DOZA-261686 format. One record per residue: residue in three letters; x, y negated, z of N, C-alpha, C, O, CB in turn. Coordinates in steps of 0.1 Angstrom, whole numbers, plus 2048, in hexadecimal, padded with zeros to 3 digits. Each point is the difference from the previous one (the first is absolute). Glycine has a CB too. Example, Ala and Ser with C-alpha at 12.3 -4.5 7.8 and 13.67 -1.06 7.14 Angstrom:
BEGIN
("ALA" (884 839 84E) (7F7 7F4 800) (809 7F4 800) (80A 800 807) (7E3 80C 805)) ("SER" (80F 7E9 7ED) (809 7F5 800) (7F8 7F5 808) (805 7F5 801) (807 811 7E9)) 
END
This chain:
BEGIN
("MET" (808 80C 800) (7F8 7F4 800) (809 7F3 800) (7FD 7F7 7F9) (7F1 816 813)) ("SER" (81C 7F4 7FC) (809 7F4 801) (807 7FE 7F2) (801 7F4 7FC) (803 811 81C)) ("ASP" (800 805 7E1) (806 7FF 7F3) (7F7 7FA 7F6) (804 7F8 7F8) (80A 81B 80D)) ("MET" (7E5 7F1 7FC) (7F6 7FA 7F7) (7FE 7F1 802) (7FF 7F8 7F7) (7F5 81F 808)) ("HIS" (80B 7E6 80E) (7FF 7F2 804) (80C 7F7 7FB) (7FE 7F5 7FB) (7F5 812 819)) ("ASP" (819 7FF 7ED) (80C 7F9 7FC) (800 7FE 7F0) (804 7F6 7FB) (809 814 819)) ("ASP" (7EE 801 7E5) (800 7FE 7F1) (7F6 7F6 7FC) (802 7F8 7F7) (804 820 807)) ("ASN" (7EE 7E7 809) (7F6 7F6 7FD) (805 7F2 803) (7FE 7F7 7F8) (7F1 819 80D)) ("GLN" (819 7EF 806) (805 7F3 804) (80A 7FB 7F5) (800 7F4 7FC) (7FD 812 81D)) ("ILE" (80C 803 7E3) (80A 7FD 7F5) (7F9 7FB 7F4) (804 7F6 7FA) (80C 81B 80F)) ("ARG" (7E5 7F6 7F3) (7F9 7FC 7F3) (7FA 7F2 802) (801 7F8 7F7) (7FA 820 804)) ("ASN" (7FF 7E6 811) (7FA 7F3 802) (80A 7F5 800) (7FE 7F5 7FB) (7F0 816 813)) ("ASN" (81E 7F8 7F9) (80A 7F6 801) (806 7FC 7F2) (803 7F5 7FD) (803 815 819)) ("ARG" (7FB 800 7E1) (806 7FE 7F3) (7F6 7F8 7F7) (804 7F8 7F8) (809 81D 80A)) ("LEU" (7E6 7ED 801) (7F6 7F7 7F9) (802 7F2 803) (7FE 7F7 7F7) (7F2 81C 809)) ("VAL" (813 7EA 80D) (803 7F2 803) (80C 7FA 7F9) (800 7F5 7FB) (7F6 810 81C)) ("LEU" (815 804 7E9) (80C 7FB 7F9) (7FD 7FE 7F1) (806 7F7 7FA) (808 815 817)) ("LEU" (7EA 7FD 7E9) (7FD 7FF 7F2) (7F8 7F3 7FD) (802 7F9 7F6) (7FD 81F 808)) ("THR" (7F9 7E4 80C) (7F8 7F3 7FE) (80A 7F5 800) (7FF 7F6 7F8) (7EE 814 814)) ("ILE" (81D 7F6 7FD) (80A 7F6 800) (808 7FF 7F3) (802 7F5 7FA) (800 80D 81E)) ("ILE" (802 80A 7E3) (808 800 7F3) (7F7 7FB 7F5) (805 7FA 7F6) (808 81A 813)) ("GLY" (7E6 7EF 7F7) (7F8 7FD 7F5) (7FC 7F2 7FF) (7FB 7FB 7F5) (7FC 81B 80C)) ("ILE" (80B 7E2 809) (7FD 7F2 800) (80D 7F7 7FF) (808 802 809) (7E3 803 805)) ("PRO" (816 7F3 7E8) (80C 7F8 800) (803 7F8 80D) (7F7 7FB 806) (805 803 7E1)) ("VAL" (811 802 81D) (803 7FA 80D) (7FC 7F1 801) (7FC 7FC 80A) (817 815 7F7)) ("MET" (7EE 7E8 7F4) (7FC 7F2 800) (7F2 7FE 803) (7FC 7F7 807) (815 804 7E8)) ("MET" (7E6 80E 80C) (7F2 800 803) (7FE 803 80F) (7F7 7FA 806) (803 80D 7E3)) ("ILE" (80E 803 81C) (7FF 803 80E) (803 7F4 809) (7F8 7FD 809) (80E 81B 7F2)) ("LEU" (804 7E1 802) (805 7F5 808) (7F7 7F4 7FE) (800 7F7 809) (817 811 7F5)) ("THR" (7E1 7F7 7F7) (7F8 7F4 7FE) (7F1 803 804) (7F7 7F8 7FD) (818 801 7F0)) ("GLY" (7EF 812 81A) (7F3 801 806) (7F7 80B 7FB) (7F3 7FD 801) (80F 7EC 803)) ("THR" (802 822 7F8) (7F7 80B 7FD) (7FA 805 80D) (805 7FD 80B) (808 80A 7E0)) ("TRP" (7E8 800 813) (7F9 805 80C) (809 808 809) (7FF 800 80C) (7EC 800 7E7)) ("LEU" (81E 808 806) (809 809 808) (809 7F9 809) (801 802 80B) (7FE 80E 7E3)) ("TRP" (808 7E5 80B) (809 7F9 809) (7F9 7F7 80A) (806 7FE 80B) (80A 802 7E2)) ("TYR" (7E4 7FC 810) (7F8 7F8 80A) (7FE 808 80D) (802 7FB 80B) (7F3 7F9 7E2)) ("PHE" (808 819 811) (7FE 809 80B) (80D 802 808) (800 802 80C) (7EC 809 7E8)) ("VAL" (81F 7F6 804) (80D 803 807) (804 7F4 808) (803 802 80C) (804 80C 7E1)) ("ILE" (7F9 7E6 80E) (805 7F4 807) (7F6 7FC 80C) (805 7FA 809) (806 7FE 7E2)) ("ASN" (7E9 80D 814) (7F7 7FD 80B) (7FF 80B 80A) (7F7 800 809) (7FC 7F1 7E7)) ("GLY" (816 819 80E) (800 80B 80A) (7F5 80A 7FF) (7FE 808 80A) (80D 7E9 804)) ("LYS" (7ED 80F 7E7) (7F5 809 7FF) (805 80D 7F9) (7F8 80A 7FF) (7F8 7E2 800)) ("LEU" (81C 814 7FB) (805 80C 7FA) (80F 802 803) (808 7F7 7FD) (7E7 807 7F1)) ("ASP" (814 80D 818) (80E 803 804) (806 809 7F6) (7FE 80C 800) (7FD 7F1 819)) ("LEU" (80C 7FD 7DD) (805 808 7F5) (80B 80A 805) (800 80C 7FC) (7FB 7E2 7F4)) ("VAL" (80D 80E 81A) (80A 809 806) (7FA 80C 806) (803 80B 7FE) (80C 7E2 806)) ("GLY" (7E6 810 804) (7F9 80B 806) (7F9 808 7F7) (7FF 80D 801) (7FE 7E5 812)) ("ALA" (7FD 808 7E2) (7F9 808 7F6) (809 809 7F8) (7FC 80B 7FC) (7F3 7E2 803)) ("LEU" (81D 80E 7FE) (809 807 7F8) (805 80C 807) (802 80B 7FB) (804 7E1 7F8)) ("GLY" (7FD 813 81A) (805 80B 808) (80B 808 7FA) (80A 7FA 7FB) (7DF 806 80E)) ("THR" (815 80D 7F6) (80A 809 7FA) (800 800 7F1) (808 808 7FA) (7F6 805 81B)) ("ALA" (7FA 7EB 7E5) (800 800 7F1) (80C 7FA 7FB) (805 803 7F5) (7E3 7FC 80B)) ("ASN" (81F 7F8 808) (80D 7FB 7FC) (809 801 80C) (7FC 800 80B) (7FA 7F0 7E5)) ("GLN" (817 812 80C) (80A 802 80B) (807 7F3 805) (806 800 80A) (7FE 817 7EC)) ("GLY" (7FB 7DF 802) (805 7F3 804) (7F6 7F8 808) (7F5 804 802) (81A 7FC 7EA)) ("THR" (7F5 7F3 817) (7F7 7F8 807) (7FB 7F4 7F6) (808 7F9 7FB) (803 80D 81C)) ("LEU" (7E8 7FA 7E7) (7FB 7F6 7F7) (802 7F1 806) (7FD 7FE 80C) (7F2 813 7EC)) ("ILE" (816 7E6 800) (802 7F3 804) (7F4 7F7 7FD) (7FB 800 7F5) (81E 803 807)) ("GLN" (7E1 7F7 80F) (7F4 7F8 7FF) (803 7F2 805) (803 7FE 80B) (7EF 817 7F8)) ("PRO" (80C 7E0 7F4) (7FE 802 7F1) (80E 802 7FA) (80A 7FE 806) (7E1 7F3 7FA)) ("PRO" (815 814 7F3) (80C 802 7F9) (807 7F3 7FE) (7FA 7F5 800) (7FD 81F 7F5)) ("ARG" (817 7EC 809) (807 7F4 7FE) (806 800 7F2) (805 80A 7FB) (801 7F5 81E)) ("GLN" (7F9 7F6 7E1) (804 7FE 7F2) (80F 7FC 7FF) (803 7F5 805) (7E6 805 7F4)) ("LEU" (820 80E 801) (80E 7FD 800) (803 7F3 7F9) (809 7F9 804) (7FB 81F 7FB)) ("ASP" (7F4 7E5 7F6) (802 7F3 7F9) (7FC 7F4 807) (801 7F5 7FB) (7FC 818 7F0)) ("ASP" (7FD 7F4 821) (7FD 7F4 808) (80D 7FC 807) (800 7F5 807) (7E8 813 7FD)) ("TYR" (823 7FF 7FB) (80C 7FD 807) (80C 7FF 7F6) (7FF 805 7F5) (7F9 807 81F)) ("PRO" (812 7EC 7EF) (80B 7FC 7F7) (809 80C 7FE) (80A 801 808) (7F4 7E7 7FE)) ("LEU" (800 820 7F0) (809 80B 7FE) (80B 7FC 7F5) (7FD 7F9 7F7) (7F1 818 80E)) ("LEU" (81E 7F3 7FE) (80B 7FC 7F7) (808 80D 7FB) (801 80A 807) (801 7E0 805)) ("SER" (802 815 7E8) (809 80B 7FA) (80E 7FE 806) (802 7F6 807) (7F0 80C 7E4)) ("GLN" (817 807 813) (80D 7FF 806) (808 7F5 7FA) (80A 7FC 807) (7F5 81C 7FD)) ("ASP" (7FE 7E2 7F1) (807 7F4 7FB) (7F9 7F3 805) (804 7F5 7FC) (803 818 7F0)) ("GLY" (7F0 7F4 81D) (7F9 7F4 806) (7F5 7FA 7F9) (7FA 7F6 804) (81B 806 805)) ("THR" (7E7 80A 7EB) (7F5 7FB 7F9) (7F2 806 805) (800 80A 806) (80F 7F3 7E6)) ("GLU" (7E7 7FB 812) (7F3 805 805) (7FB 80D 7F9) (802 802 7F4) (7F8 7E6 811)) ("SER" (801 821 803) (7FB 80C 7FB) (7F2 802 804) (7FC 7FE 80C) (81B 80C 7F5)) ("LYS" (7E0 7FA 7F6) (7F2 803 803) (7FD 80F 7FE) (803 806 7F6) (7F7 7E2 803)) ("TYR" (7FF 81D 811) (7FB 80E 7FE) (7F8 802 7F4) (800 80A 7F9) (801 7F9 820)) ("ALA" (7F6 7F3 7E4) (7F7 800 7F5) (807 802 7F3) (7FA 805 7F6) (7F6 7ED 817)) ("GLU" (81D 80A 7F2) (808 801 7F4) (807 80D 7FE) (806 803 7F6) (7FD 7E5 80B)) ("LEU" (7FC 821 80A) (806 80D 7FF) (7F6 80A 7FA) (7F4 7FD 800) (81B 7FD 814)) ("PRO" (7F5 812 7E8) (7F7 80A 7FC) (7F5 803 80A) (803 801 80C) (80F 809 7E6)) ("GLN" (7E2 7F8 80A) (7F5 802 809) (800 80E 805) (7FA 809 7FA) (7F8 7E5 7FB)) ("LYS" (814 814 817) (802 80D 805) (7FE 800 80F) (801 7F5 806) (80F 812 7E8)) ("TRP" (7EC 804 818) (801 802 80F) (80E 800 804) (809 806 7F9) (7E2 807 807)) ("THR" (818 7EC 80B) (80E 7FE 804) (803 804 80E) (7F8 7FC 809) (809 7F1 7E7)) ("LEU" (809 81B 812) (805 804 80D) (80A 7F5 805) (80A 7FE 7F9) (7F3 81C 802)) ("LEU" (800 7E0 80F) (807 7F4 804) (808 801 80E) (7F9 803 80A) (7F6 7EF 7E9)) ("VAL" (81D 80D 80D) (808 7FF 80C) (804 7F2 803) (805 7F8 7F6) (804 81F 806)) ("VAL" (7F6 7E4 810) (804 7F2 804) (80A 801 80B) (800 809 808) (7E9 7EE 7F1)) ("ASP" (81F 7FF 807) (80A 7FF 80B) (805 7F1 801) (802 7F9 7F5) (805 81F 807)) ("ASN" (7FA 7E3 810) (804 7F2 801) (80C 7FD 809) (801 7F5 805) (7E7 807 7F8)) ("ASP" (820 80E 804) (80C 7FF 809) (80D 7FC 7F9) (80A 7FD 807) (7EB 815 808)) ("GLY" (80B 7EF 7E4) (80D 7FD 7F9) (809 80C 801) (80C 7FF 7FD) (7F1 7E8 809)) ("ARG" (7FE 824 7FF) (808 80D 800) (7F7 80B 7FF) (7F5 800 806) (81C 7F6 809)) ("CYS" (7F3 814 7E9) (7F7 80C 7FE) (806 80B 809) (80B 806 7FC) (7EF 7F3 7EB)) ("ASP" (800 80A 824) (805 80A 809) (7FA 80D 7FC) (7FA 802 7F6) (809 7ED 81D)) ("ALA" (7FE 81B 7F6) (7FB 80D 7FE) (7F1 801 7FD) (7FB 807 7F8) (818 801 816)) ("VAL" (7E6 7F0 7FA) (7F1 7FF 7FE) (7FD 7FB 7F2) (7F7 806 7F9) (806 7F6 820)) ("CYS" (809 7F9 7E3) (7FE 7FA 7F3) (803 80A 7F5) (7F9 802 7F7) (80C 7E7 813)) ("GLU" (807 81D 7F7) (805 809 7F6) (7F6 80C 7FF) (7FE 805 7F5) (81A 7F4 80F)) ("ASN" (7E3 80C 807) (7F8 80C 800) (7F2 7FC 7F9) (7FB 809 7F9) (810 7FF 81C)) ("LYS" (7F0 7EC 7ED) (7F4 7FC 7FA) (802 800 7F0) (7F7 804 7F9) (802 7EF 81C)) ("LEU" (812 808 7E7) (803 7FF 7F2) (802 80E 7FA) (7FB 803 7F5) (810 7E7 80E)) ("TYR" (7FB 81F 805) (802 80E 7FB) (7F2 806 7FF) (7FD 808 7F7) (81A 7FA 814)) ("LEU" (7E0 7FC 7FF) (7F3 806 801) (7F8 7FC 7F4) (7FA 809 7F9) (807 7F7 81F)) ("ILE" (7FE 7F3 7E5) (7F8 7FC 7F4) (805 805 7F3) (7F8 802 7F7) (801 7EA 816)) ("ARG" (815 815 7F2) (805 806 7F4) (7FC 80F 7FE) (7FC 804 7F6) (818 7EC 80C)) ("GLN" (7EC 817 809) (7FC 80E 800) (7F1 802 7FC) (7FC 808 7F9) (816 7FD 818)) ("ILE" (7E6 7F2 7F5) (7F2 800 7FD) (7FD 7FD 7F2) (7F8 806 7F9) (803 7F3 81E)) ("HIS" (80C 7FD 7E4) (7FF 7FC 7F2) (803 80C 7F6) (7F8 803 7F7) (80E 7E5 810)) ("VAL" (805 81E 7FC) (804 80B 7F7) (7F6 80C 801) (7FD 806 7F6) (81C 7F3 80D)) ("ALA" (7E2 809 809) (7F7 80B 802) (7F2 7FE 7FA) (7F9 80A 7FF) (813 7FA 816)) ("MET" (7F1 7F0 7E6) (7F4 7FE 7F9) (7FF 806 7F2) (7F5 800 7FA) (809 7EB 814)) ("GLY" (80D 81A 7ED) (800 807 7F4) (7FA 7F8 7F4) (806 7F6 7FC) (7F8 81E 811)) ("LYS" (7F8 7F1 7ED) (7FA 7FA 7F4) (7FB 7F2 803) (7FF 7F8 7F6) (7FB 81E 801)) ("SER" (803 7E7 815) (7FB 7F2 804) (80B 7F6 803) (7FD 7F5 803) (7EE 817 805)) ("LEU" (821 7F9 7F7) (80B 7F8 804) (800 7F2 7F9) (804 7F6 806) (809 81F 7FE)) ("ASN" (7EF 7EA 7EF) (801 7F4 7F9) (7F5 7F6 804) (800 7F4 7FB) (80A 818 7F3)) ("ARG" (7EC 7F8 81A) (7F6 7F7 805) (803 7FA 80D) (7F8 7F9 806) (7F7 815 7EE)) ("ILE" (81D 7F5 811) (805 7FB 80D) (80D 7F9 7FF) (809 804 7F8) (7EB 80F 813)) ("ASP" (80F 7E2 7FD) (80C 7FA 801) (805 800 80E) (7F9 803 809) (801 7EF 7E3)) ("ARG" (813 80A 816) (806 7FE 80D) (805 7F2 801) (805 7FA 7F6) (801 81F 80C)) ("MET" (7F9 7E1 80A) (804 7F2 802) (806 7FE 80E) (7FD 807 809) (7F1 7F1 7E7)) ("TYR" (81C 7FF 811) (806 7FC 80C) (7FF 7F1 801) (805 7F9 7F7) (80B 81B 809)) ("ILE" (7EB 7E7 80C) (7FF 7F2 802) (807 7FD 80D) (7FD 806 80A) (7ED 7F8 7E9)) ("SER" (81E 7F8 80D) (808 7FC 80C) (801 7F1 801) (7FD 7F9 7F6) (810 81C 808)) ("GLY" (7F6 7E6 80E) (803 7F2 801) (80E 7FC 7FC) (803 7F5 801) (7EC 80B 812)) ("HIS" (818 80A 7E9) (80E 7FE 7FC) (803 806 7F2) (7FB 80A 7FD) (80C 7F6 81B)) ("ALA" (801 7F9 7E0) (804 806 7F3) (807 80D 802) (807 802 80A) (7FA 7E6 7ED)) ("VAL" (7FF 820 7FF) (807 80D 800) (80F 7FE 802) (806 807 808) (7E8 803 7E9)) ("ALA" (818 7EC 809) (80E 7FE 801) (804 7FC 80E) (80B 801 804) (7F5 7F8 7E4)) ("ASP" (7F6 801 820) (803 7FC 80E) (7FC 80A 80A) (800 7FD 80C) (7FD 7EB 7EC)) ("THR" (7FF 824 804) (7FB 80A 808) (80A 80B 803) (806 805 7F6) (7E3 7F6 802)) ("ASP" (81A 809 814) (809 80A 803) (7FA 80E 800) (7F5 801 805) (818 7EE 809)) ("LEU" (7FA 81B 7ED) (7FB 80D 802) (807 806 80C) (80C 803 801) (7F1 800 7E6)) ("ALA" (7FB 7FE 824) (805 803 80D) (7FF 80F 803) (7FC 804 80B) (7FD 7E5 7FC)) ("VAL" (80A 820 7EF) (801 80E 802) (80C 805 7FA) (805 7FB 7F6) (7E1 807 80B)) ("THR" (81F 809 804) (80B 807 7F9) (7FC 80D 7F9) (807 805 7F8) (808 7F1 81A)) ("GLU" (7E5 80E 7F1) (7FB 80C 7FA) (7F1 7FE 7FC) (7F9 7FA 808) (817 814 806)) ("LEU" (7EC 7F7 7E7) (7F3 7FE 7FB) (7F7 80B 806) (804 80A 806) (804 7EC 7E4)) ("SER" (7EB 808 814) (7F6 80A 805) (801 80E 7FB) (7FD 809 807) (7F4 7E4 7FB)) ("ASP" (815 814 7F2) (803 80E 7FB) (80E 805 803) (805 809 7FA) (7EA 7F2 7F4)) ("GLU" (817 7FE 81C) (80D 804 806) (80C 7FE 7F6) (80A 807 802) (7E9 80A 80C)) ("ARG" (80B 7E7 7E8) (80C 7FC 7F8) (806 7F3 805) (7F9 7F8 806) (7FC 814 7E6)) ("PRO" (817 7F2 811) (807 7F3 804) (7F9 7F4 7FA) (7FC 801 7F5) (81A 80B 80D)) ("ALA" (7E9 7EA 806) (7F9 7F3 7FB) (80A 7F9 7F7) (80C 800 802) (7E6 7FE 813)) ("PRO" (808 7FB 7E1) (809 7F7 7F7) (806 7F5 809) (7FD 7FE 80B) (7F4 807 7E1)) ("ALA" (817 7F3 80D) (808 7F6 807) (7F7 7F4 804) (803 7F9 80A) (811 80E 7EA)) ("SER" (7E1 7F6 805) (7F8 7F4 802) (7F2 803 7FE) (7FC 80B 7F9) (817 7E6 800)) ("PHE" (7E4 807 80B) (7F2 801 7FE) (7FC 7FF 7F1) (7F8 807 7FB) (803 7F0 81D)) ("ALA" (80C 800 7E2) (7FD 7FE 7F1) (804 80D 7F9) (7F9 804 7F7) (80C 7E3 80B)) ("ASP" (806 81F 801) (804 80D 7FA) (7F6 80A 803) (7FC 808 7F7) (81C 7F2 80C)) ("TYR" (7E3 807 809) (7F6 80A 804) (7F4 7FF 7F7) (7FB 80A 7FB) (80D 7F5 81D)) ("LEU" (7F2 7F4 7E7) (7F4 7FE 7F7) (803 804 7F2) (7F8 807 7FA) (800 7E7 815)) ("ALA" (814 80F 7EC) (803 803 7F2) (801 80F 7FD) (7FD 804 7F5) (80F 7E6 80A)) ("VAL" (7FA 81D 80B) (803 80E 7FE) (7F4 809 804) (7FC 809 7F9) (81C 7F2 80A)) ("GLU" (7E3 802 80A) (7F6 809 806) (7F2 7FC 7FD) (7F7 808 802) (81A 7FD 810)) ("GLN" (7ED 7EE 7EA) (7F2 7FC 7FF) (7FD 7FA 7F2) (7FA 7F5 7FF) (806 806 81A)) ("LYS" (805 80B 7DD) (7FE 7FB 7F2) (7F1 7FF 7FE) (7F8 808 803) (81D 803 7F5)) ("GLY" (7E8 7E9 802) (7F2 7FD 7FC) (7F9 7F8 80B) (7F5 7FB 7FE) (80A 81A 7F5)) ("LEU" (806 7EA 819) (7FA 7F9 80B) (802 7F1 7FD) (80A 7FB 7FC) (7FA 817 815)) ("THR" (7F1 7E6 7F2) (800 7F1 7FE) (804 7FA 80E) (7F8 802 809) (7F7 7FF 7E4)) ("ALA" (81B 7F7 814) (804 7FA 80C) (7FD 7F1 7FF) (805 7F9 7F8) (80D 818 80C)) ("LEU" (7E6 7EA 806) (7FC 7F2 800) (803 7FA 80E) (802 807 809) (7EC 7FD 7E6)) ("THR" (813 7EF 811) (803 7F8 80C) (7F4 7F7 803) (7FB 7FA 7F7) (81F 807 805)) ("LEU" (7E2 7FF 811) (7F5 7F7 804) (807 7F2 803) (809 7FF 808) (7E9 814 802)) ("GLY" (809 7E3 7EF) (807 7F3 800) (7FD 7F7 80B) (804 7F4 7FF) (7FB 80F 7E9)) ("ASP" (7FA 801 822) (7FD 7F7 80C) (800 808 80C) (804 80C 800) (7EF 7E4 7F2)) ("ASP" (808 80B 819) (7FF 807 80D) (7F3 806 803) (7FC 802 80C) (814 7EE 7FC)) ("SER" (7E9 815 7EE) (7F2 805 801) (800 810 802) (7F6 806 7FE) (801 7E6 7F5)) ("PHE" (815 819 80F) (801 80F 801) (7F7 806 80A) (7FA 80A 7FE) (81D 7F4 7FB)) ("ASP" (7E8 7FB 813) (7F7 806 80A) (7F1 7FE 7FD) (7F8 808 806) (81A 7F3 80B)) ("ARG" (7EB 7FD 7E6) (7F2 7FE 7FC) (7FC 80A 7F5) (7F5 806 800) (80C 7E2 806)) ("LEU" (808 81B 7F1) (7FE 809 7F5) (801 80F 805) (7F9 808 7FB) (810 7E6 7F5)) ("PHE" (801 815 819) (802 80D 804) (801 801 80F) (80A 804 806) (802 800 7E5)) ("PRO" (7E9 7F8 81C) (800 801 80F) (802 80E 806) (806 801 80B) (7EB 7EB 7F4)) ("GLU" (80A 81E 7FA) (802 80E 805) (80F 803 802) (804 807 809) (7E5 800 7EC)) ("SER" (81F 7F5 801) (80E 804 800) (807 7F8 80B) (80B 805 804) (7F4 800 7E4)) ("MET" (7FB 7F1 81E) (807 7F8 80A) (7FF 808 80E) (809 7FE 809) (7F2 7ED 7EB)) ("THR" (7FB 81D 80D) (7FE 808 80C) (804 80E 7FF) (803 807 80A) (7EB 7EA 7FC)) ("ASP" (813 814 7EE) (805 80E 7FD) (809 800 7F4) (7FB 7FE 7F4) (7EF 80B 816)) ("GLN" (822 7F8 7F8) (80A 7FF 7F4) (7FF 80B 7F7) (805 7FF 7F4) (80A 7F5 81B)) ("THR" (7EA 817 7F4) (7FF 80B 7F7) (7F5 7FE 7F6) (7FE 808 7F7) (80A 807 81B)) ("THR" (7F0 7E6 7EF) (7F5 7FD 7F7) (804 7FD 7F2) (80A 7F9 7FE) (7EA 7FF 815)) ("TRP" (804 80E 7E4) (801 7FC 7F2) (7F2 7FF 7FA) (7F7 804 807) (821 807 7F7)) ("TYR" (7E7 7F1 7F5) (7F3 7FC 7FC) (7FD 806 7F2) (808 804 7F8) (7F9 7E7 815)) ("LEU" (7F1 815 7F0) (7FB 803 7F3) (7FA 7F4 7FA) (7F7 7FA 807) (805 81E 7FF)) ("VAL" (807 7E4 7EE) (7FB 7F4 7F9) (7F8 804 7F4) (805 809 7F8) (80E 7E9 811)) ("ASP" (7E1 809 7F5) (7F8 804 7F5) (805 7F9 7F3) (808 7F7 801) (7E4 80D 80E)) ("PRO" (80F 800 7E5) (805 7FA 7F4) (7FE 7F1 7FE) (807 7FA 7F8) (7F5 81C 7FE)) ("ALA" (7FB 7E5 812) (7FD 7F1 7FF) (809 7F8 80A) (7FF 7F4 800) (7EA 811 7F9)) ("GLY" (81F 802 80E) (809 7F9 80A) (7FB 7FF 80E) (806 7F8 808) (802 7FB 7E5)) ("TRP" (7EE 814 816) (7FA 7FF 80E) (807 80B 809) (800 80B 7FC) (7EA 7EC 7FB)) ("VAL" (81C 804 814) (806 809 80A) (7F4 806 808) (7F9 7FA 808) (81D 7F9 7FA)) ("MET" (7E7 81A 7FB) (7F3 805 804) (801 80B 80B) (7F7 803 807) (801 7F8 7E2)) ("MET" (814 80B 819) (802 80B 809) (80E 800 806) (809 7FD 7F9) (7E5 810 7FB)) ("SER" (813 7F7 819) (80D 801 806) (802 80E 805) (7F6 807 803) (80A 7E1 804)) ("TYR" (80D 81D 7F9) (803 80D 805) (80B 7FF 80A) (809 7F7 7FF) (7F0 813 7EB)) ("SER" (807 7FE 820) (80B 800 80A) (809 80C 7FD) (7FD 809 7F9) (7F4 7EC 818)) ("GLY" (81A 80B 7F6) (80B 80A 7FD) (7FD 80E 804) (807 809 7FC) (807 7E5 807)) ("ASP" (7E7 814 805) (7FD 80E 804) (7F7 807 7F7) (7FC 80B 802) (807 7EE 815)) ("ILE" (7F9 801 7DD) (7F7 806 7F7) (808 80A 7F7) (80B 7FD 7FD) (7E5 7EF 804)) ("SER" (809 81E 7FB) (806 80A 7F7) (7FF 7FB 7F2) (7F6 7FA 7FC) (804 819 814)) ("TYR" (810 7EF 7E8) (800 7FC 7F2) (7F4 807 7F9) (7FB 7FA 7F6) (81E 801 80A)) ("LYS" (7E4 811 804) (7F5 807 7F9) (7F3 7F9 802) (7F7 800 7F7) (815 815 80C)) ("ASP" (7F2 7E5 809) (7F4 7F8 802) (7FF 7F4 7F8) (7F5 7FC 7FB) (80B 80D 81C)) ("VAL" (80B 7F0 7E7) (801 7F4 7F7) (7FC 805 7F1) (7F9 7F9 7FA) (819 7FB 816)) ("ILE" (7F4 816 7EC) (7FD 805 7F3) (7F1 803 7FE) (7FB 7FE 7F5) (81D 80C 80A)) ("SER" (7E2 7FC 80B) (7F2 802 800) (7F8 7F3 7FE) (7F7 800 7F8) (80D 815 817)) ("ASP" (800 7E1 7F8) (7FA 7F3 7FF) (801 7FB 7F1) (7F7 7FB 7FA) (80D 7FF 81F)) ("LEU" (809 806 7E2) (802 7FB 7F3) (7F9 808 7F5) (7FA 7F9 7F7) (81D 800 811)) ("LYS" (7E8 813 7F9) (7F9 808 7F6) (7F1 7FD 800) (7FA 7FF 7F6) (817 814 80D)) ("PHE" (7EA 7EA 809) (7F2 7FD 801) (7FD 7F2 7FA) (7F6 7FE 7F9) (808 810 81C)) ("LEU" (80B 7E8 7EE) (7FF 7F3 7FB) (801 800 7F0) (7F8 7F9 7F9) (811 7FE 81D)) ("LEU" (801 810 7E6) (803 800 7F1) (7F4 807 7F9) (7FD 7FC 7F5) (81C 804 80F)) ("LYS" (7E2 80A 802) (7F5 807 7F9) (7F3 7F8 7FF) (7F9 801 7F7) (811 814 812)) ("ASN" (7F4 7E2 801) (7F4 7F9 801) (801 7F1 7FD) (7F7 7F8 804) (802 819 80C)) ("SER" (812 7EB 7EA) (801 7F2 7FC) (806 7FF 7F2) (805 809 7FA) (7FE 7F1 81E)) ("ASN" (7FC 7FA 7E2) (805 7FD 7F3) (80E 7FC 800) (807 7FF 7F6) (7E3 7FB 803)) ("GLY" (81B 803 813) (80E 7FB 801) (80A 80B 7FF) (80C 7FD 801) (7EC 7F1 80D)) 
END
């Protein structure tokens, strides 16, 4: 009986998530009935989603392009100008990539590769308050037990090919990524329109993240 109840709950939870996916985020934020109920406390999306997703839904979602993102040469960079894909996002604001930071980057790379045929619908991104050239790689051994490269720039070039590295151009890091300020293991999922919509903590299994991604890719146009 308990298993049947859990199955029904998952189906109901996923219907809620499908509703969110099926409504453009701009419409949600400008006053659809769904978002009206959310902001007025009449609908708890996190509670409704429950075990249908393994990450934590961000309410309301945050738009990356509302913040000054810069490429590594210092020019303005807009998420909207990048390929429209779901993005696995690691953030760090310390000016040094320690074991926690490197492990997050390693994890999202493994998840990306494990997506198989859907790999091309997903991107990886790193956002920091410091340029890559000014960031120290504070590990001597990588998560897969190989020796670390000489610099963080070398690490990204060799170990994280295809990853987009951006710099946040002001002091708004704590407003855009507050979860990471209290839990350094936090990383994020960004939808194809640039909305930071879900956070994950370091204790999550990569298989659970893959389950989330497969569900989202299957039921969205992004």
